[in-house]
C-alpha positions in Angstrom: 73.3 80.1 104.6 72.3 80.5 101.0 70.0 83.2 99.7 67.7 83.3 96.7 67.4 86.2 94.3 63.7 86.7 95.1 61.6 86.2 98.2 58.7 84.6 96.3 58.6 82.4 93.2 55.3 81.4 91.5 54.7 77.6 91.3 55.3 77.6 87.5 58.9 78.8 88.2 59.9 76.0 90.6 61.0 72.4 89.8 61.0 70.4 93.0 62.1 66.9 94.0 64.8 66.6 91.4 67.6 64.0 92.0 71.2 63.6 90.8 73.6 60.7 91.4 76.5 63.0 90.8 78.4 64.2 87.8 76.1 67.3 87.3 76.4 69.7 90.2 78.8 71.0 92.9 78.1 73.0 96.0 79.3 76.6 95.6 80.3 77.1 99.2 83.1 74.4 99.1 83.2 73.3 95.4 82.4 69.6 96.3 80.6 67.3 93.9 76.9 66.8 94.9 74.6 63.8 94.8 71.1 63.9 96.2 67.9 65.8 96.0 67.8 69.3 94.6 65.4 71.9 93.2 65.6 74.5 90.4 64.1 78.0 89.7 63.3 79.7 86.4 65.9 82.3 87.3 68.6 79.6 86.8 69.2 79.1 90.5 69.7 75.6 91.7 69.8 74.6 95.4 70.1 71.4 97.4 67.0 69.8 99.1 63.7 68.7 97.5 62.3 72.2 98.2 63.6 75.5 99.6 64.9 75.4 103.2 66.5 78.6 104.3 68.6 76.8 106.9 69.9 73.8 105.0 69.6 74.6 101.2 72.9 75.2 99.5 73.6 76.8 96.2 74.6 74.5 93.4 76.6 75.3 90.3 77.6 73.2 87.2 80.2 70.6 88.1 83.8 71.3 87.0 86.6 68.8 87.1 89.5 71.0 88.1 92.4 71.1 90.5 91.8 72.4 94.0 94.1 75.4 93.2 91.8 76.5 90.5 88.9 76.9 92.9 91.1 78.7 95.4 91.9 81.1 92.6 88.1 81.6 91.9 87.4 82.3 95.5 90.1 84.9 95.7 89.4 86.6 92.4 85.7 86.3 91.8 83.8 85.6 95.0 83.3 87.0 98.4 81.4 85.6 101.4 79.3 88.0 103.3 77.1 86.9 106.2 77.6 83.3 105.2 76.5 83.7 101.6 79.1 83.4 98.8 78.4 85.9 96.0 79.9 86.4 92.6 81.3 89.9 92.3 83.2 89.9 89.0 82.3 88.3 85.7 79.2 86.6 84.4 76.2 86.8 86.7 77.7 89.7 88.6 76.3 92.6 86.5 74.1 93.8 89.3 77.2 94.9 91.2 78.1 97.5 88.5 75.4 99.8 90.0 77.6 100.5 93.0 79.9 103.5 93.1 83.7 103.0 93.4 85.1 104.4 96.7 87.2 107.5 96.5 90.1 108.2 98.8 89.6 111.6 100.4 91.4 113.9 102.9 88.8 114.3 105.6 88.4 117.3 108.0 86.4 117.4 111.2 83.1 119.1 111.2 82.3 122.0 113.5 80.3 119.7 115.7 83.2 117.2 115.9 85.6 120.0 116.8 83.3 121.1 119.6 82.8 117.5 120.8 86.6 116.9 120.6 86.3 113.6 118.7 85.6 112.7 115.1 84.6 109.5 113.3 87.1 108.2 110.7 86.1 105.7 108.0 88.4 103.4 106.0 87.5 100.9 103.3 89.6 97.9 102.3 89.4 95.4 99.5 88.1 92.2 101.1 90.6 89.9 99.3 93.5 92.4 99.6 93.0 94.1 103.0 96.6 95.1 103.5 97.2 96.4 100.1 94.0 98.4 99.2 93.1 100.4 102.3 92.2 104.1 102.3 90.1 106.7 104.0 86.7 107.9 102.8 84.1 110.3 104.0 80.8 109.7 105.7 78.9 110.6 102.6 80.3 107.5 100.9 79.5 105.0 103.7 76.1 106.2 105.0 74.4 103.6 102.7 77.1 100.9 103.1 74.7 98.2 104.3 72.2 98.9 101.5 72.3 96.7 98.4 73.0 98.5 95.1 73.8 101.8 96.7 77.1 103.5 97.4 80.2 101.4 97.9 79.9 97.7 97.0 80.0 96.1 100.4 80.7 92.7 98.8 84.0 93.9 97.4 84.9 96.2 100.2 84.9 96.1 104.0 84.5 99.1 106.3 86.4 100.1 109.4 85.3 103.0 111.5 86.7 104.3 114.8 86.9 107.5 116.9 89.8 110.0 116.6 90.6 112.3 119.5 90.8 116.0 118.7 91.0 117.9 121.9 92.3 117.6 125.5 95.9 117.6 126.8 98.6 116.7 124.3 99.7 113.7 126.3 98.0 111.5 129.0 97.7 113.1 132.4 98.2 110.7 135.3 98.1 111.1 139.1 99.6 108.4 141.2 99.8 106.2 138.2 96.1 106.5 137.4 95.0 108.0 134.1 92.8 111.0 134.8 92.8 112.9 131.5 93.5 111.0 128.2 95.9 112.8 125.9 95.4 113.4 122.2 98.6 111.8 121.1 98.5 108.8 123.5 94.8 108.1 122.8 95.2 108.1 119.1 98.3 105.9 119.3 96.3 103.4 121.3 93.6 103.5 118.6 96.1 102.9 115.8 97.7 100.0 117.8 94.3 98.4 118.4 93.1 98.4 114.8 96.5 97.6 113.3 96.4 94.2 114.9 93.9 93.2 112.1 95.1 95.8 109.5 98.9 96.3 109.8 98.8 98.7 106.8 97.0 101.2 109.1 100.3 102.0 110.8 101.7 103.1 107.4 98.7 105.4 106.8 98.1 107.0 110.2 101.6 108.2 111.1 100.5 111.4 112.8 98.6 110.9 116.0 98.2 114.7 116.3 96.3 114.9 113.0 93.4 117.4 112.9 94.1 118.5 116.5 95.5 121.9 117.6 98.8 120.1 118.2 99.2 119.2 114.5 101.9 121.5 113.2 
């Protein structure tokens, strides 16, 4: 699903019912040459369909006769798809993304409330096109506005992973007759690491101490 820059455009900013037989435009989502009806806005945006349809209109860009490998490179280096919408994040047209703040790797510590509750939330950000190379921990203050455009971390460049981390309880699982009755700090955190490492293998290289932040951490 494509999105426009503005919710409303005055009539004098819209050109409807335009038509191309090809050789002019290509669809941004898959880099395929386009022929058919399209419409254009004064902002420079061009979409398929005679007029705007939020369900079927697709963003168009100037046609380029290039090898498929070139467009794969563009997708990897300059674009990211979020909620079905491909966005430019580097280079011309992406200046609005410069208002975001770059994430900072930090050494987190549990708050007093988290220590009392016996569990803390941990937050990790990763580069969307390099998830198993650029992956590090950040604090809540950096991710509280993560879903808000033009605030905090650029959610189009970075993804966010958050999960609980056990701080208190027995050091290891307590079982009776083979039934888990009291989850242990070490075993619980190992299970958490294993679960999230299925998607992000690099996590096993970062979280190597399942006792971290607990009273068992020496």
